[in-house]
N, C-alpha and C positions, 0 to 999 in steps of 0.2 A: 567733737572728736577727741576731746581731752582725755588723757589716760585716767581711768577710774581710780587707781591707787593714789594719784597725786592731787585729787580734787575734792570730791564730796564725801570723804571718808566719814567724818564725824556727823555731818549733817544727815547722811543716809542712815547711819547706825541709829541715831536718835529718832528719826522719823519712822523707820521701818523695822526697828528691832523687835521682832517677835520670834526670836530664834528658840527652837525647842530645847527644853531640858532633856537630859539623858533618860529615855524610857527604859523598860526592861530590855536587855540586849537581844538583838537578833544578829545572826551571822550573815552579813551581806557584803562580802568582799570578794576579791578576784579568785581566792583559793578555796572558797566554800560554796555550797549549793546556794543558788539565788532564789529569792522569792519576791513577789510583788513587783515584777517588772525589772528585775536586775539585769535581764538580758539586754535591756536598752541602755545600760550605763555606758558612759564614754570609755573608749579604749585607754588602757594604761599606757601612757606614752613617755613619761618622765620618771627618773629615779634619782633620789638623793640618798644620803646616809639613813635618814629617818622617814622618808616619804616615798610612796609610789603614787603618782598623780595621773589620773585619767582626765582628758579634756575632750570637749565636743568638736574641736577643730584642730588641724595640724599646727596652725600658727598662733596658738593662744598664749603660750608662755615663752619668755626669753630667760637668759641666764640670771638676770637681775631678780626676776620673780622667784626663781628657784633658790637663789642664795638668800633672799630675804626670808622666805618661809623656813629654810634650814636654820638660819640664825635665830629666828623666833623660837624654834624647838629647843635648840641648845641653851638659849637664855632661860627658857622656862624650866629646863632640867636643873640648871644651877639654882634658880630661885626656889624651886620646890623640893630640891634634894632628891630627885628621882632620876630614872633612866628609861628611855624609850627603847626597849630591847627588840620589839617587833615592829617593822615598818608600818606606819599609818597609811591606810589607803584613802586617797582623796579623789573625789569626783567633782570636777570644777567646770562651771559654766560662766561665761562673761556677760550674760544677760540675765535679767531677773526672771525667776521661774516660780511658778506656783507649786511648790513641792508637795502639798497634799494630794494633788492629782496624780503624782508619780507613785504614791504608796510608800515612799522612803521616809518621809518626815512627818507623817501625821498632820498636825495642825500648823506646823511651821511654814512661814511664807518664804523665807529666804535661805534656809539651811538648817542642818542638824548634824549631830554626831551620834552614831550608834556604834557599839563596841567594835573597834577596829576600822571604822570607815567614817569619813567626813563627806557630806553632800552640801555643796556651798556655791555661792557666787563670789565675785571679788570683794563684795562688801562684808560678807559674813565669814569668810574663810578663817581669818585670824581668831575670831571669837570661838569658832569650832575647834581649831587646833589647840586652844587652851583646854577645852573640855577633854580632848584626846590625851593630853599630857597628864592632866589631873587623874584621869581614869587609870593610869599606870600604878597608882598607889592609894587611891581613895575613892569612895562613893558618897560624896556629901549630899545633903538634901538639896532640893532645887534652889532655895534661897542662897545657900553658900556656893553651890555649883555655878549658878549664873553670876553671883557676885564675883567669883574668881575669874570667870571668862571676861567680865567687864573690866575688872581692876588690873588684870595682867596683860591686856592687849595693847594696841597702838593708838588708843583714843583716850581723851580725857574722861574723867568721871565727874558727875554733877549731883547735886541734891535732886531728889525726885519730888513728884507732887504728893506722894504718900510717904509715910514714915517707915523705917526698917521694921519696927515692931508689928505694924499692920500687915507686913508681907511675909512674916516668918513661916506661916503654915500654908501659904499658897503654893500650888504645885505646877502651874503651867501658865504660859502667856495665853491670852492677854491679861489674865487675872494677876499674875506676878508682875510687879513693877521692877524692871531691871535696873533703873537708875539708882534708887536707894540701896539696892543689893550691892551694886558695884561701888558706889561712893562710900558706903559704910565699910565694905571690905577694904577699900583703899585706906580709909582712916585707921582701921586696925593695923594694917601693914606699917603705916607711918608712925603710929604711936606705940605699938607693942612688938613690932618686928616680925621677921619671917618664921622663926622657930615656932612661936605660938600659933601663927597662922597655919603652918603645916599641920600642927596638932589639931586645930579646929577642923580642917578638911578631913582628917582621919577619924575624928571623934564620932562615936555612935549615938544613936538616939535622935530625937526631934531636933529641929534647928535651934530651939531654945536650950534644950538639954546639952547639945554639943557646945554651944557658946558658953553657957554658965559653968559647965564642967571645966572648960579650957581656961577661961579668963577670970574665974572666981569673982564674978559680979553678975548682977541681974541684967537682962537686956534693957530694962528701963533705966537703970543707972548708967549703962554704957551709952544709950541713946541720948540722954541728957548731956553727957560730956561731948558726944559727937556733934550735936547741934550747936554747942557753945564753941567748939574748937575747929571744926573742919572748914576749909575755905569753900567758896562757891564751886570751884572746880580744881581738881588736882591735875597736874601735868601728866601726860602719858608716860609710862615706864619705858616703852619701846617706840621711838619715833625718830624720823629723819636719819635712818642708818645708811646714809649715802655718802659718797666722797665729798669733801669740801671743794668748792670752786676755787681754784688757785688764785691767790692775790699776786698781781703782777705790777703793782705800783701803789702809790698813795691813794687810798680810796678807789682802787681799780682792781677788778678781778676779770680773768679771761681764760678760756680754754677752747681748744679745738677738739671736738669729741667725735669719735667714730661710733656711729649708731649701727651696731651689728648685733643681731639677736643672740649670737653665740658669745658675745663679750660680756664680762662682768658689768654690773650696774646699768644694764640696758633692760628695759621693761617692755612687755608687749601685751596686747589683747588680740582678738581675732581681726581687728580693724586697724590698729595703729601700733607703732613702735616708737620708743623714745628713751630718753635718758633723764636721770634725776641728779641734782647736785644740791649741796647745802651752802647757802650764803650766810656768813656771820657778819653782821653790821655792828660796829661799836660806836658810831657817831650818827646822831640824828641829822637828816638832811635829804636833799633831793638826789635821786640816782636814776640814771638812764640805763634801761635794760634792753639789749638787742640780741637777736639771734638770726641766723640764716635759715633756720628750720621753718616749717609751715606754721607751727604754733609754739608759743612760749607762754608759761603761766607761773605765777608765784602764789604761795600760801604760807602762813606762818607755821613753824614747827609747833607742835602741841606740847612742849616740854616745860612750860612754866605754870605754876599755880596761879589761879585767878581768885583774889579775895572777894571780888564782886563781879556781877555780869558786865561784859563789855559789849557795847552796841556798835554795830557797823556805822561809821560816820563820826564817831567820837574823835575830835581833833587831837586828843592827847596821844593817840596811837597811830597817826599817819594814815596812809592809804591802804595798808594791809594789816588791820588790827588783829589781835589774838582773840577774835570773837568766839563765843561759846561753841559754835559749830565749825569755826574756820571760815575763811573768806578768800575765794579765788579771785585773782586779778590777772586778766590776760594782758600781755604786753606786746602782742604782735597783731598785724592786720588792721583793717579799717576801724574795727571796734576796739582795738587795743589802746592802752595808755602806756606809752613807753617810758615816761618820766614819772616816778612815783616818790612820794615822801615816805621814808622808812625810818622807824625808830630802832634803837639798839635791840638786837635779838637775833635769833636764827630763823632762816626762811628756807623753804623747799622750792627749788626751781625745777620746772619740767619743760623739756622741749620734745616735740614729737612730730611725726608725719604719718599720713595715711599709707597703708600697705606695709610690707615687711622687707623691702629692699634695703640694702646697706647704704648708708650715706655718711658723709662727713659734714658736721655742722659746727659753726662758731657760736659761742655764748659769751657775752661781755656785759659786765656791770661796771659803771663808773660814775663818779660824782658829777652832778649837773648843777648849773647855776640856779635853776628853778623850773617850774612846770612850763610845758610848751603852751604859749598863748592860744586860747580858743576863740576863733572867729565865729560869728553866727552860722556861717556855712559849715565849718568843720564840726561845730558842736551838734549840728543837726544830722 
């Protein structure tokens, strides 16, 4: 029942990322003629400054969802030096869908963007929103389009199993390897800055022509530098944009949170509602995490670069390591582990309950003397 946004974000993106590149545009939004099953699209229920969102059920989104998507759009506008003048239509489901069956997304499994409209689930929506913002000022080739969607989202980027040069002329998944496209794009951002990257997205010609005209070097020369300089993973550019859990004492944090779908920083799906907070730890040690909610969980924020792969279970990183795909640790219930060893860093805490009724919940983190001893009975 854990909230999708707060758990398996990177793991799922890596495992299922076959998101469609932008095909030739069709007009399939609320204000134009529908084709290929558009009459079955979810009703447009939510409106923000830049978005009109249709959902498959009444209780799918809360104010925290809407605020997060709106912040992502405004951040992308600033990064890319563009403006979203016409609201983006978003059709959102909270369960996985096989989009080719719908006729909206061709070969894409979990979402796509077509001019003016995003079709997505909770895993793919941010990727597709990047496509929508890029579309306001540029029509890059698939390698650069997907590279931007990976590099500017809320997930880390990693080396791929193939090289950037080998993917330059590929036009769709599963042929196009998204990981090197995203990681190479992020390396360009880190080493050459946003201005040149914007020029790259606007540049004409093939993927190679656009790059070599913009950066005044061959792709082979750039790739050699990339392999020598880039870390195993870059931290996400947009991550853990939630309120801090207030510190109430020495190595103690606590807050009473009203979980009301209409309140800021409260998230929802069709099945659960909950709140997200950021815990910043400055001293390594054992910490006890408790909540009065049905479920509490913790994952690392994905904001630090990783020079090398981090394996779950590496003692250098405590019980919630910054593993390549993230690592969820539940701290409530019979299967939870309420005392965790944490290393300095930022962590995303989620508390949630089934249904959509408003509740008040306490969330507390405080230093502990050590892990709770495990007897053979409790361990089993």
